[in-house]
SEFITI-159102 format. One record per residue (C-alpha): residue number from 0; residue in three letters; x, y, z. Coordinates in steps of 0.25 Angstrom, whole numbers, plus 2048, in hexadecimal, padded with zeros to 3 digits. Last residue first. Layout:
N
> NUM	Ala	X	Y	Z
...
***
This chain:
353
> 352	Unk	B59	EBD	5B5
> 351	Unk	B66	EC5	5B4
> 350	Unk	B6F	EB9	5B6
> 349	Unk	B68	EB2	5AA
> 348	Unk	B6B	EBF	5A2
> 347	Unk	B7A	EBB	5A5
> 346	Unk	B79	EAD	5A0
> 345	Unk	B72	EB1	593
> 344	Unk	B7B	EBD	591
> 343	Unk	B87	EB3	592
> 342	Unk	B81	EAA	587
> 341	Unk	B81	EB6	57E
> 340	Unk	B8F	EBB	581
> 339	Unk	B94	EAC	580
> 338	Unk	B8D	EAA	573
> 337	Unk	B93	EB7	56C
> 336	Unk	B91	EB5	55D
> 335	Unk	B86	EAA	55E
> 334	Unk	B7F	EB1	569
> 333	Unk	B80	EBF	563
> 332	Unk	B7B	EBC	555
> 331	Unk	B7A	ECB	552
> 330	Unk	B89	ECE	552
> 329	Unk	B94	ECD	55C
> 328	Unk	BA1	ED4	558
> 327	Unk	BA8	ED3	565
> 326	Unk	B9F	ED9	56E
> 325	Unk	B92	ED5	575
> 324	Unk	B8A	EE1	57A
> 323	Unk	B83	EDD	587
> 322	Unk	B76	EE3	58D
> 321	Unk	B71	EDF	59B
> 320	Unk	B63	EDF	5A2
> 319	Unk	B5B	EDC	5AE
> 318	Unk	B4D	EDF	5AA
> 317	Unk	B47	EEB	5A3
> 316	Unk	B4C	EE9	595
> 315	Unk	B46	EF1	58A
> 314	Unk	B4D	EFE	58F
> 313	Unk	B5A	EF9	58A
> 312	Unk	B55	EF8	57C
> 311	Unk	B5C	F04	575
> 310	Unk	B66	F06	580
> 309	Unk	B6D	EF9	57C
> 308	Unk	B73	EFF	570
> 307	Unk	B71	F01	561
> 306	Unk	B66	EF6	561
> 305	Unk	B68	EEB	556
> 304	Unk	B68	EE9	547
> 303	Unk	B71	EDE	544
> 302	Unk	B80	EDF	542
> 301	Unk	B82	EDC	551
> 300	Unk	B91	EDF	553
> 299	Unk	B92	EE3	562
> 298	Unk	B88	ED8	565
> 297	Unk	B7C	EDB	56E
> 296	Unk	B76	ED5	57A
> 295	Unk	B6B	ED7	584
> 294	Unk	B6A	ED0	591
> 293	Unk	B5C	ECF	598
> 292	Unk	B55	ECD	5A5
> 291	Unk	B46	ECC	5A2
> 290	Unk	B3E	ED9	5A0
> 289	Unk	B3D	EDC	592
> 288	Unk	B36	EE9	58F
> 287	Unk	B2B	EE9	585
> 286	Unk	B2C	EEE	577
> 285	Unk	B1D	EF1	576
> 284	Unk	B1C	EE9	568
> 283	Unk	B20	EDC	570
> 282	Unk	B13	EDC	577
> 281	Unk	B0B	EDF	56A
> 280	Unk	B13	ED3	564
> 279	Unk	B0F	ECA	56F
> 278	Unk	B00	ECD	56E
> 277	Unk	B01	ECC	55F
> 276	Unk	B06	EBD	560
> 275	Unk	AF9	EB7	55C
> 274	Unk	AF7	EC0	550
> 273	Unk	B03	EBA	549
> 272	Unk	B0D	EC3	543
> 271	Unk	B0B	ECB	537
> 270	Unk	B17	ECE	52D
> 269	Unk	B1C	EDC	528
> 268	Unk	B1D	EE3	536
> 267	Unk	B2C	EE3	535
> 266	Unk	B2D	ED9	540
> 265	Unk	B23	ED0	53A
> 264	Unk	B2B	ED0	52D
> 263	Unk	B38	ECC	534
> 262	Unk	B32	EC1	53B
> 261	Unk	B2A	EBC	530
> 260	Unk	B36	EBB	527
> 259	Unk	B3E	EB3	531
> 258	Unk	B33	EAA	534
> 257	Unk	B2F	EA7	526
> 256	Unk	B3E	EA5	522
> 255	Unk	B41	E9B	52D
> 254	Unk	B34	E93	52C
> 253	Unk	B3B	E87	524
> 252	Unk	B47	E87	52D
> 251	Unk	B53	E89	524
> 250	Unk	B58	E95	52C
> 249	Unk	B5D	E8C	537
> 248	Unk	B68	E86	52E
> 247	Unk	B6D	E95	52E
> 246	Unk	B72	E93	53C
> 245	Unk	B7C	E88	53A
> 244	Unk	B7F	E8E	52D
> 243	Unk	B84	E9B	534
> 242	Unk	B8D	E94	53D
> 241	Unk	B93	E8B	532
> 240	Unk	B95	E97	529
> 239	Unk	B9E	E9E	533
> 238	Unk	B9A	EAA	53C
> 237	Unk	BA4	EB6	53C
> 236	Unk	B9B	EBF	544
> 235	Unk	BA0	ECD	542
> 234	Unk	B94	ED2	53A
> 233	Unk	B89	ECB	542
> 232	Unk	B7C	ED0	53D
> 231	Unk	B81	ED3	52F
> 230	Unk	B88	EC6	52E
> 229	Unk	B7D	EBE	534
> 228	Unk	B72	EC5	52B
> 227	Unk	B7A	EC1	51F
> 226	Unk	B7B	EB2	524
> 225	Unk	B6C	EB2	526
> 224	Unk	B69	EB7	518
> 223	Unk	B73	EAD	512
> 222	Unk	B6C	EA1	518
> 221	Unk	B5E	EA7	516
> 220	Unk	B60	EA9	507
> 219	Unk	B54	EA3	501
> 218	Unk	B4A	EA5	50D
> 217	Unk	B50	EB3	510
> 216	Unk	B4F	EB7	501
> 215	Unk	B40	EB2	500
> 214	Unk	B3C	EBA	50D
> 213	Unk	B44	EC6	508
> 212	Unk	B3D	EC6	4FA
> 211	Unk	B30	EC4	502
> 210	Unk	B33	ED2	508
> 209	Unk	B34	ED5	517
> 208	Unk	B40	ECC	519
> 207	Unk	B48	ED6	511
> 206	Unk	B43	EE1	51A
> 205	Unk	B48	ED9	526
> 204	Unk	B55	ED6	51F
> 203	Unk	B58	EE5	51D
> 202	Unk	B56	EE8	52C
> 201	Unk	B64	EEE	52E
> 200	Unk	B62	EF7	522
> 199	Unk	B57	EFE	52B
> 198	Unk	B61	F03	534
> 197	Unk	B69	F0A	529
> 196	Unk	B5C	F0F	523
> 195	Unk	B57	F16	530
> 194	Unk	B4C	F0E	537
> 193	Unk	B3E	F0E	533
> 192	Unk	B33	F0D	53E
> 191	Unk	B2A	F01	53C
> 190	Unk	B32	EF9	546
> 189	Unk	B2E	F03	551
> 188	Unk	B1F	EFE	54F
> 187	Unk	B22	EF0	550
> 186	Unk	B2B	EF1	55D
> 185	Unk	B36	EE7	55C
> 184	Unk	B3B	EDF	568
> 183	Unk	B4A	EDC	567
> 182	Unk	B4F	EE2	574
> 181	Unk	B5E	EE0	576
> 180	Unk	B67	EDC	56A
> 179	Unk	B6A	ECE	56F
> 178	Unk	B5F	ECA	57A
> 177	Unk	B62	EC2	586
> 176	Unk	B56	EC0	58F
> 175	Unk	B53	EBB	59D
> 174	Unk	B48	EB1	5A3
> 173	Unk	B40	EB2	597
> 172	Unk	B33	EAA	599
> 171	Unk	B2D	EB3	5A3
> 170	Unk	B30	EBF	59A
> 169	Unk	B26	EB9	590
> 168	Unk	B22	EC5	587
> 167	Unk	B2E	ECE	589
> 166	Unk	B3A	EC4	58B
> 165	Unk	B34	EBB	580
> 164	Unk	B34	EC7	577
> 163	Unk	B43	ECA	57A
> 162	Unk	B47	EBC	578
> 161	Unk	B40	EBB	56A
> 160	Unk	B47	EC9	567
> 159	Unk	B54	EC3	56B
> 158	Unk	B52	EB6	563
> 157	Unk	B4E	EBE	557
> 156	Unk	B5C	EC5	558
> 155	Unk	B63	EC0	564
> 154	Unk	B5E	EB7	570
> 153	Unk	B5D	EB3	57E
> 152	Unk	B52	EAD	587
> 151	Unk	B55	EAA	595
> 150	Unk	B4A	EA0	598
> 149	Unk	B3D	E9D	59E
> 148	Unk	B33	E92	5A0
> 147	Unk	B3A	E88	597
> 146	Unk	B31	E7C	595
> 145	Unk	B38	E79	588
> 144	Unk	B2A	E7A	580
> 143	Unk	B27	E87	588
> 142	Unk	B34	E8D	585
> 141	Unk	B32	E8A	576
> 140	Unk	B25	E90	577
> 139	Unk	B2B	E9D	57D
> 138	Unk	B35	E9C	572
> 137	Unk	B2B	E9B	567
> 136	Unk	B23	EA7	56D
> 135	Unk	B30	EB0	56B
> 134	Unk	B2F	EAC	55C
> 133	Unk	B21	EB0	55C
> 132	Unk	B24	EBE	562
> 131	Unk	B2E	EC0	558
> 130	Unk	B25	EBE	54C
> 129	Unk	B2B	EB3	543
> 128	Unk	B1E	EAC	53F
> 127	Unk	B1E	EA0	536
> 126	Unk	B0F	E9F	538
> 125	Unk	B0C	E91	53D
> 124	Unk	B04	E88	533
> 123	Unk	B10	E7F	531
> 122	Unk	B10	E7B	53F
> 121	Unk	B1A	E77	549
> 120	Unk	B24	E82	544
> 119	Unk	B32	E7E	543
> 118	Unk	B3F	E81	54B
> 117	Unk	B4B	E79	545
> 116	Unk	B53	E85	541
> 115	Unk	B4C	E92	540
> 114	Unk	B3E	E97	53C
> 113	Unk	B39	E98	54B
> 112	Unk	B45	E9A	554
> 111	Unk	B4F	E8F	556
> 110	Unk	B50	E8D	565
> 109	Unk	B5C	E8E	56E
> 108	Unk	B59	E89	57C
> 107	Unk	B64	E89	587
> 106	Unk	B62	E82	594
> 105	Unk	B6C	E8A	59D
> 104	Unk	B76	E83	5A5
> 103	Unk	B82	E8C	5A3
> 102	Unk	B88	E82	598
> 101	Unk	B7B	E83	591
> 100	Unk	B7D	E92	590
> 99	Unk	B8A	E91	589
> 98	Unk	B85	E86	581
> 97	Unk	B7A	E8E	57B
> 96	Unk	B82	E9A	578
> 95	Unk	B8B	E94	56E
> 94	Unk	B80	E8E	565
> 93	Unk	B77	E9A	568
> 92	Unk	B77	EA1	55A
> 91	Unk	B75	E93	555
> 90	Unk	B67	E94	559
> 89	Unk	B63	E9C	54C
> 88	Unk	B67	EA8	545
> 87	Unk	B61	EB1	53A
> 86	Unk	B5A	EB5	542
> 85	Unk	B5C	EB4	551
> 84	Unk	B5D	EA9	55B
> 83	Unk	B57	EA7	569
> 82	Unk	B5E	EA1	576
> 81	Unk	B55	E9B	581
> 80	Unk	B5C	E99	58E
> 79	Unk	B55	E90	598
> 78	Unk	B5A	E8E	5A7
> 77	Unk	B60	E7F	5A7
> 76	Unk	B58	E73	5A9
> 75	Unk	B59	E6E	59B
> 74	Unk	B69	E70	59C
> 73	Unk	B70	E77	591
> 72	Unk	B6E	E78	582
> 71	Unk	B62	E78	579
> 70	Unk	B61	E7B	56A
> 69	Unk	B53	E7E	564
> 68	Unk	B49	E79	559
> 67	Unk	B3B	E7E	55C
> 66	Unk	B2F	E76	557
> 65	Unk	B26	E82	556
> 64	Unk	B18	E88	558
> 63	Unk	B1A	E87	567
> 62	Unk	B26	E7F	56B
> 61	Unk	B28	E71	565
> 60	Unk	B37	E6D	568
> 59	Unk	B43	E6A	561
> 58	Unk	B51	E68	566
> 57	Unk	B60	E6B	563
> 56	Unk	B6A	E67	56D
> 55	Unk	B79	E69	56E
> 54	Unk	B79	E75	565
> 53	Unk	B83	E77	55A
> 52	Unk	B8F	E7F	555
> 51	Unk	B95	E83	562
> 50	Unk	BA2	E8B	563
> 49	Unk	B9D	E95	559
> 48	Unk	B9F	EA2	562
> 47	Unk	BAB	E9F	56B
> 46	Unk	BA6	E9D	579
> 45	Unk	BAA	EA4	586
> 44	Unk	BA5	E9E	593
> 43	Unk	B99	EA4	59A
> 42	Unk	B9B	EAE	5A5
> 41	Unk	B91	EAB	5B0
> 40	Unk	B85	EB3	5B5
> 39	Unk	B81	EB2	5C4
> 38	Unk	B73	EB0	5C6
> 37	Unk	B75	EAD	5D5
> 36	Unk	B6A	EA2	5D5
> 35	Unk	B6E	E9E	5C7
> 34	Unk	B7B	E98	5CC
> 33	Unk	B75	E8C	5D1
> 32	Unk	B6B	E89	5C5
> 31	Unk	B76	E8D	5BC
> 30	Unk	B80	E83	5C2
> 29	Unk	B75	E78	5C1
> 28	Unk	B73	E7B	5B2
> 27	Unk	B82	E7B	5B0
> 26	Unk	B83	E6E	5B7
> 25	Unk	B79	E68	5AE
> 24	Unk	B80	E6E	5A2
> 23	Unk	B8D	E68	5A7
> 22	Unk	B86	E5A	5A8
> 21	Unk	B81	E5C	59A
> 20	Unk	B8F	E5E	594
> 19	Unk	B93	E6B	58E
> 18	Unk	B96	E6F	580
> 17	Unk	B97	E7D	57A
> 16	Unk	B9A	E84	587
> 15	Unk	BA9	E82	586
> 14	Unk	BA9	E87	57B
> 13	Unk	B70	EFD	540
> 12	Unk	B6B	F02	54B
> 11	Unk	B5D	F01	552
> 10	Unk	B58	F0B	55C
> 9	Unk	B4F	F11	551
> 8	Unk	B46	F04	553
> 7	Unk	B40	F0A	55F
> 6	Unk	B39	EFF	567
> 5	Unk	B46	EF7	565
> 4	Unk	B49	EEF	559
> 3	Unk	B54	EE4	557
> 2	Unk	B4F	EDD	54A
> 1	Unk	B55	ECF	54B
> 0	Unk	B5E	EC9	541
***
């Protein structure tokens, strides 16, 4: 679960498309190239969440400090879309989104972040660093390895923050942005200010992670811990055990606990980052405006901490922009709970770029 924090923390409150032949994908890519001149958005077909349970293609590639595991869908010649997961989630948040976009001719890349799934560090000597700017650098390295110059980047939770960071630090690599819960760049000084007790309660797991007991507890009970977070963050999402277990397997990554604990301790100012990334952190600490075309999304039943309304972060986006509240009991894991709405945002933000 991400810590959605604005410059001022006081704003916080508590298928049809599933399978498609390669020739059809090629035709879709051609159709995209022809229609892209007019940038006319199209309505995607409805899809029942959970229609798909697997990805057509899972791959590995060396990129930067990592050997990255990722799913890929759609034609290699299509415009790139990178979909970024949150915690405690994984690439299966996009198992229904990816085929919808692939059917429109996009090349869809869905990577396991460091510490998740089949992504591994190339060296045992590398610090298991979870600071957000480094996670964003991982995605830039993946884009380089895949020879992707720029992409629509979309995400929620950790993935939304990572997408925001890329849009700020490397806007030339981010053609357009879809971010669940808006502007997720934290100001270190603002985070030091205490919140009212009811609001602080929502961050219980971060305070737990600040202790060695919390680290040991998460390591021992990571399956049960993640399931608890799922139920709190998406109180109206009736996911089944099979859906959860597909994702929970990603938490068996040998570096998972170290990355998660370091991420949250770093964001609380309780763990150091690496000095070589200090310049990136200084730039992010200024809470820069995002200039690329953006659509922000929010679920109407998000049980995770999030902004009370769009006005709390609207001034952080200076380019073409739209906001959508997704209704129907949609919680924190928006792409998995409302895949058509998320995929539609990707298609529509492309029409803004």
